C-alpha positions as MATLAB code, in Angstrom:
seq = 'XXXXXXXXXXXXXXXXXXXXXXXXXXXXXXXXXXXXXXXXXXXXXXXXXXXXXXXXXXXXXXXXXXXXXXXXXXXXXXXXXXXXXXXXXXXXXXXXXXXXXXXXXXXXXXXXXXXXXXXXXXXXXXXXXXXXXXXXXXXXXXXXXXXXXXXXXXXXXXXXXXXXXXXXXXXXXXXXXXXXXXXXXXXXXXXXXXXXXXXXXXXXX';
ca = [
     -25.055   80.334  153.094;
     -21.993   81.094  155.203;
     -22.039   82.717  158.625;
     -18.861   83.706  160.466;
     -18.799   83.290  164.224;
     -15.570   84.248  165.981;
     -12.957   81.893  164.442;
     -15.599   79.518  163.074;
     -17.436   79.448  159.757;
     -20.979   78.047  159.716;
     -22.289   76.792  156.367;
     -25.843   75.721  155.662;
     -26.437   73.556  152.575;
     -29.622   73.044  150.527;
     -30.824   70.169  152.744;
     -30.789   72.360  155.781;
     -27.759   70.723  157.380;
     -25.567   73.041  159.355;
     -21.787   72.551  159.203;
     -19.484   74.264  161.634;
     -15.931   74.586  160.335;
     -13.277   75.644  162.776;
     -11.044   77.977  160.795;
      -7.322   77.780  161.415;
      -5.442   80.950  162.159;
      -4.324   82.654  158.970;
      -1.076   83.906  160.448;
       0.993   81.412  162.405;
       2.879   82.914  165.335;
       5.547   80.250  164.992;
       5.976   81.046  161.295;
       6.428   84.728  162.010;
       8.925   84.097  164.803;
      11.010   81.852  162.572;
      10.988   84.376  159.720;
      12.029   87.242  161.988;
      14.721   85.010  163.501;
      16.005   84.070  160.041;
      15.993   87.734  159.050;
      18.042   88.793  162.085;
      20.518   85.919  161.829;
      21.268   86.354  158.112;
      21.474   90.125  158.575;
      23.945   89.665  161.446;
      25.971   87.172  159.375;
      26.224   89.650  156.476;
      27.197   92.532  158.775;
      29.878   90.525  160.582;
      31.387   89.447  157.274;
      31.111   92.947  155.809;
      33.167   94.571  158.563;
      35.684   91.726  158.696;
      39.172   92.854  157.709;
      42.597   92.690  159.271;
      46.026   94.108  158.500;
      49.183   92.369  159.697;
      52.894   92.968  159.231;
      54.246   89.792  157.633;
      58.008   89.147  157.326;
      58.964   88.068  153.797;
      62.327   86.273  153.498;
      64.342   87.163  150.398;
      67.396   84.963  150.748;
      68.768   82.955  153.659;
      71.606   85.428  154.103;
      69.570   88.622  154.003;
      67.110   89.767  156.666;
      63.389   89.485  156.035;
      61.398   92.381  154.687;
      58.300   93.399  156.636;
      55.289   93.809  154.387;
      51.808   94.954  155.394;
      49.279   92.324  154.298;
      45.511   92.720  154.389;
      42.778   90.113  154.644;
      39.311   91.145  153.419;
      36.200   89.133  152.737;
      35.937   90.160  149.069;
      39.369   88.719  148.306;
      37.828   85.221  148.214;
      34.935   84.319  145.922;
      33.487   81.897  148.470;
      33.062   84.710  150.988;
      31.559   86.951  148.307;
      29.053   84.182  147.569;
      28.301   83.894  151.279;
      27.767   87.633  151.579;
      25.415   87.815  148.589;
      23.493   84.729  149.747;
      22.925   86.167  153.223;
      21.795   89.488  151.778;
      19.333   87.686  149.494;
      18.070   85.531  152.364;
      17.699   88.532  154.678;
      15.841   90.555  152.044;
      13.549   87.634  151.252;
      12.836   87.053  154.948;
      11.802   90.710  155.379;
       9.568   90.595  152.289;
       8.021   87.263  153.292;
       7.162   88.634  156.748;
       5.261   91.476  155.105;
       3.542   89.073  152.712;
       2.502   86.713  155.498;
       1.197   89.608  157.599;
      -0.615   91.145  154.644;
      -2.175   87.931  153.362;
      -4.811   87.494  156.038;
      -7.086   85.390  153.861;
      -4.435   82.647  153.526;
      -4.687   82.225  149.749;
      -3.292   78.907  148.582;
      -1.327   80.537  145.769;
       0.687   82.729  148.123;
       1.311   79.841  150.509;
       2.682   77.636  147.724;
       4.889   80.405  146.334;
       6.374   81.146  149.765;
       6.940   77.426  150.350;
       8.908   77.110  147.097;
      10.906   80.271  147.832;
      11.736   78.979  151.310;
      13.160   75.834  149.721;
      15.261   77.879  147.310;
      16.661   80.019  150.128;
      17.532   76.874  152.109;
      19.472   75.502  149.131;
      21.172   78.871  148.558;
      22.288   79.266  152.178;
      23.529   75.703  152.561;
      25.573   75.904  149.371;
      27.064   79.265  150.392;
      27.843   78.065  153.916;
      29.451   74.919  152.541;
      31.706   76.915  150.227;
      32.690   79.371  152.970;
      33.273   76.570  155.447;
      35.550   74.723  153.036;
      37.716   77.834  152.576;
      37.688   78.412  156.325;
      38.968   74.921  157.045;
      41.816   75.435  154.571;
      42.579   78.752  156.238;
      42.792   77.089  159.659;
      44.596   73.891  158.679;
      46.036   74.454  155.210;
      46.501   71.666  152.681;
      49.864   69.926  152.585;
      49.009   68.003  149.413;
      48.900   71.149  147.285;
      51.294   73.165  149.465;
      48.642   75.588  150.717;
      49.794   77.050  154.001;
      47.351   77.974  156.736;
      46.794   81.688  157.207;
      44.616   81.832  160.311;
      47.698   81.698  162.517;
      48.500   85.136  161.083;
      45.029   86.623  160.469;
      43.464   85.208  163.615;
      40.841   87.919  164.112;
      39.759   87.749  160.489;
      39.263   83.973  160.654;
      37.378   84.211  163.957;
      34.868   86.677  162.502;
      34.433   84.513  159.417;
      33.632   81.575  161.703;
      31.079   83.695  163.575;
      29.472   84.766  160.297;
      29.241   81.163  159.063;
      27.748   80.025  162.365;
      25.082   82.765  162.266;
      24.245   81.926  158.666;
      23.975   78.221  159.478;
      21.516   78.893  162.287;
      19.579   81.147  159.935;
      19.430   78.388  157.326;
      18.144   76.006  160.008;
      15.371   78.513  160.720;
      14.391   78.374  157.034;
      14.479   74.560  157.202;
      12.082   74.749  160.144;
       9.799   76.986  158.061;
       9.774   74.419  155.254;
       9.012   71.612  157.707;
       6.258   73.695  159.309;
       4.672   74.411  155.933;
       4.926   70.767  154.854;
       3.261   69.672  158.064;
       0.496   72.194  157.552;
      -0.216   70.820  154.067;
      -0.766   67.294  155.377;
      -4.405   66.200  155.469;
      -5.947   66.030  158.914;
      -7.021   62.394  159.318;
      -8.914   62.984  162.506;
     -10.875   65.777  160.820;
     -11.363   67.452  164.172;
     -11.762   70.838  162.531;
     -15.086   69.985  160.918;
     -18.279   69.128  162.738;
     -21.678   68.480  161.125;
     -24.858   69.247  162.994;
     -28.214   68.235  161.525;
     -31.127   70.589  161.994;
];
């Protein structure tokens, strides 16, 4: 027989022993805060990158004896596949964070199946964000410094605002990925067995 009392569950077995089990909270406040934080950060990273574009007048030399020709050049995020990957990854992470918040709030009974699925999905989102941020960061470094070995000139001295917003987007996405890492660590800690077994008390009647 099971009797619920506040946050405790009292079970009585066939021998008449009464066991009081202190039930853990089904919805962790820390988990919800981290998921909302990850949602906002990845959403902000996607928005910053989405609106990032800049047009500059760039002088193009034709010959040493002729004057340069001024050409309007544009920098947009979808011109580089690494930034497209970053955009898609942040949108996926943001959408997943919103859905997982609803799932965590709706799953009040704390079913093990849902917990394990969310744990695996959190791991996948961590891997997705870190790979996307690494790719975008590599392109950003080349944009700031160039690469003399392959004769790639830096472009951030021209498109300074564009590069600054890309850096902001990457920073926001990195913090969002750290929030997902914290969720994975929190879930892993919650799955560890409690050696002290303080949550269970047995009272003989």
